[in-house]
N, C-alpha and C positions, 0 to 999 in steps of 0.2 A: 690117650695112653694112664694105663696101668702101672706103677713101678711097686713090685712089692717081691723082688728077685731071690734069688739065691740066700744061702747065708754065705758067710764069710768069716775069714781069720781074724777080721776085730774083733775085739770084745764090744756088742752092743751097750752105747751107754743107756743110762736111766734116768728117768725126771718125775716123781713125785706117782711115784705106782705104776709108771709104765716101762715096760722091757718090748721094743719094737722087736719082729724076729725077725725083720729080712734087713735088705743095705740097697743103697742105689748108688750106683758111682756116678761120677765127671761127667762122664760119655753121654749117661740116659737120662742125666739131670737137665742136660744140652736139647737133648731130643725132645724132652717134655714139655720143655716152657711153652706156652702160650704164642701162638703167631702175633696177638698183640704186640709182643715184645720183642723190638727188632735191637740188633746188636747184642745180643745176649752174652756175657761175658760173666763167669769165675775168678778174680783176682788173688788167684794162688798156683804160683807158678812150679811149686813143689811136687803138687798133686796131678798123677797120669790120667790116662780119661779112664782107663780100667781100675782106680781106685776109688773105695767107697766113699763118700763124703757124707749121705745122712745112710740112719738106720731108722727104718718103719715102714712107711708108704706115703706114695706119693701118685696123686691122678690127677692128668689135666681133662675137660672131655667139652669137646662143642656141642653144646646143644640145639641151638639155631644159629642160624647167621648173624655174628655179632652180639652172641649171647654163648659164654664161656665160664665153666666154673675148674678151678682148682682144688681137688679134697688133699687135705695134708695130714698126717701124723706122724712127725720126724724128734729125731733126737740129732742136732749138727755131731760131727765127727771132731769137723776142724775148725777152728778159729779164720773168717775167711769172708771176703765182700763181694756179692757178686753184683751185679747190676745190667741195666737193661733201656731201652728206649722205649717207654709205652704210647700208645697211642690215644686220641681222644674218646674221651668216654666217660663213663662212672665205676667206680672200682667198691663194689658191696664187700667190707671182711669180717668174717664172723669168728673172732678167738673163743674157743671152748676151752683150752685148757693151754696152758705155759706163761711165753710171753713172745711178742712179737713186736720186733724195732725196725722201720725201716724209713727212706727218706724221699718223699715225691718232690726231685727238684729241690726248693728251697725249703718246702714242708718237712718237719720229723712228724712219723702217726709213730704214737707208742700205746699198743695194748697189751692188757694183761698187768698190770703193776702194781694189781688190788687181789691178787690170786681169782679173782670172779672173773666169770665170762667176760667179757669186753668187745664191743663193737665199732667201727667206723665206716661211713660213707665218704671216697673220696671223689673230686671232682678235678678232670685234664680239661680244659677249654682247648688245649694246645697238645702237642709230642712232650711229653716231657723225661727225665730224665728217673730213672728208680733205683736205689739202692739199698740192699738190705746186708745188717752186719752179722753173721754167724760168730755164733761163740759156743766155742767144744760143751758139749753138754748140757744143750738148750733145747728145754721142748718146748714145740708148736706143735699145737693140732687145732685148724682152722679150714674154715673154706672161703675161699676167696671167689666173687663172682663179679665179671666183667660185663660192660653193657657198652654197646658202642652208641654214638646216636644215631644213627640207621635203626639201629636196634628199638632204639628208643621210639623213636619218629614213629617205627613201623607200627608200634605197639600202642602209639596214643598218648604218650607219655612226657613226650618232649614239649609240655604247653605248661603253660604258668609257672609257678613258683619252681616247679623240679627243673622244669626250661631253664630259668634263670640263674637255678643252685649250678647244674650242669656248665653254666657259661662262663661262671665263676673262677678264673682255672685258681685252682690249689686249693679251693675251701674243702674244711673237714668240717662232716657232721658225726659226734662222738654219741652212742647209745648205748644202752645197755639191752643186751637180747632178753627177752623174755625166757623163764624157761621155756616154751613151749619151741621157741625158735631155735634152743640149744638140744633140745631134742632133736628138731627135724635137722640139723646142722650135722650131728650123730650120725643119724639116717644115712647123710650123701657122705660121710667121711669113710662107715664100716658099712655099705647097702647090703642086702641081702641080694644072696645070688639065685634068680632067677629060675636056669635051666644047667645044663651042663656048659652052655655055650659062654656062663659066666658075665664077662661084661660086654661082652659084644653083642649081647642080646637086646632086641629092641626096648624090649621092657624095662632093661636097666639106665638106659637115657629118659623112657617118658619119669621113670622114677625122680631120677637124678633132677629134670626141668620141673616138676610138679613140686618137687620140695625150695630150689632156687627160689622161682617163684613166688612161694611162700614167705620167704626170705625176702626177698627186695622188697613183698608188700608190706611186711612191717616194720623195715627200715626208711621204705618213701612215707607211710602213716605215720614213723615217730617225726621226720623231718617236716612232716609237715603241719603236726600238734606243736610245733616250736618256736611261736612268733620270737619276733627278736624287736626290741625298744630300738629308738633313733641311734642309740650306742651300740650298736649289734648286741646285745647281749640278751639271753633269754630268759623271760622272768621266772620262771622254772630252777635255772641257774643262778640268778640272782636269789632267787629265795633260798638255793639250795647252801649257794655260799654263804648268808645268814644265819642260818643254822647252823654250818659248822664255826661259824664266829663267836656264837653263844657256847655251844660244848665247849671251846678253846678258854673262852674266860670261866666259864667252870674249873675247866682243868688247872687256871691259873692259881685261881682262888683255894682250889683243893689241894695246891701245891705238887701235881702229878705232871704238869705242862713239860717240865724238866726229863720223864722217861718218854717222851712222843717224839719220835722221828717223821721224817716226812714221809715212810710209808704207810706210819699208822694212823696217821693225819687222815693219807688219801684211802685206805681201805675205809676208813672213818665216812668221810664225804663219798666213798662210793664212784670214785673215779681215780684212773691210773695219775702216776707222781707230776707226769709230764701234764697231761692235760688239766690237773688240779693247781699249780703254780700257773698256767699259762690264763684259767679262769679265774684266779684267785686276785691277779697283777691286775684283771680287768675288770672286776667287781670296785675292789679295795685301792686301787692304786700305787701298788706296792707287792713286795714277793711278803710270804706267811711269815718268815722270817725277821723284815721287817715288821711286819704287823706284830706279831710279837714281843718283839724288843720293844717297840710302842706302847704296848699295854702293859708291858711291865714300868716303863719309864712314868705313865700315867700314875698309877700305883704307888711307887715311891712319892712321887709329887704330891699326892693326897695325905701319903703317912707325914713326910715335911711339915704339909702345914697344918691339918687338924689333928693328926697322933702325937707330935714333938719328938719324935727319932731321929735320931743326930744323920749326920751327911752317911756317914760308914755302916750306920743300920739302913739306913734307906739304900743302899750301894748293895748291899746284900739281898734286900729284896728284890732290887730288880735284877740281880744277877750277877754281878761284877764284883768279883773277890778284888779289884784296884779300886780305891774311889777315888783317883786320877781317873781311870778311864768313864768311871761313872760321869765325873763332872762335867767331862769331855761331852760325854752324850748327850748330857741332861742339859748343859747351853746349846748344843746344834740341835737339841728338839725343840726345849722352850722357851731359847734364846735368853736366857738369866742362869745363873749360875744356882746350883743346890745349896750353899749355903745362905747366899741372898735369901732364897725361898720359905727356907726353914726362920731364918731371923723375922720376916714380915709375918711369919704365923704365929 
């Protein structure tokens, strides 16, 4: 179903150079949601069925039995919550631009925090609640491909590592779509018109299916190329976090670390903020903030022992405006007070 209907009196909101030409009302959105979603509802009682809730283009297509795609290029016109019950299978999300924030059961999935194209593969081994929080003015350009267990089995894909991943309920594999994958997603979101019959032309469906299969292939290849250690952390991710720690150490030494916020650190790592925090804690055993604090305290201790700094100077070096607060943090971290370390040095 293609939704890019009439113009409305609501002024379209824009996001990062995108000005959608049309609108989608609540009733149209309800009708277009895929059959894989049961009990879909919009938690915004003040919005009638004929009131526009999205500005842009929204299309849902049944490509094969058990294989569906949803192509979205919209700006939210309201703060609202949508929810549904999703059926078992795999969901492939390719975010081309904007931000996407949702929750599959207890598993949050946040894409686009880096300002770069982003992707995720989500496994549902059982029916699960899906929740999306919309924020007025937020732009979202993405392709979502859903694959049922039956389609995967009929395609010869529900075997080996992929079957193990699919059966791991709420498993999420984040991946960075290639330039080619982003271009393919764009072709799905804004496909060519093959004849005057438009999107009802069989060539349109063939066009979407061929590109959906290309995206599925790349995401599965990335999943298979990401072996994990006994602790469940992929070596590639561990190496990425190690590189990030080296960069953060260099920033601390250069005195520029105070200028970094989580968004800037995530951009450098090539991850969204939510995924970065999760992966960083898994590798380092602590949050980024705690890790930076620990490194500053380590530097302060070295300065007390070797450079003869006073406790007040060491506190300033570690980023504390209060020597008392510094002493408390230092004692908690090292098991002794900074003055004792200074005297021993």
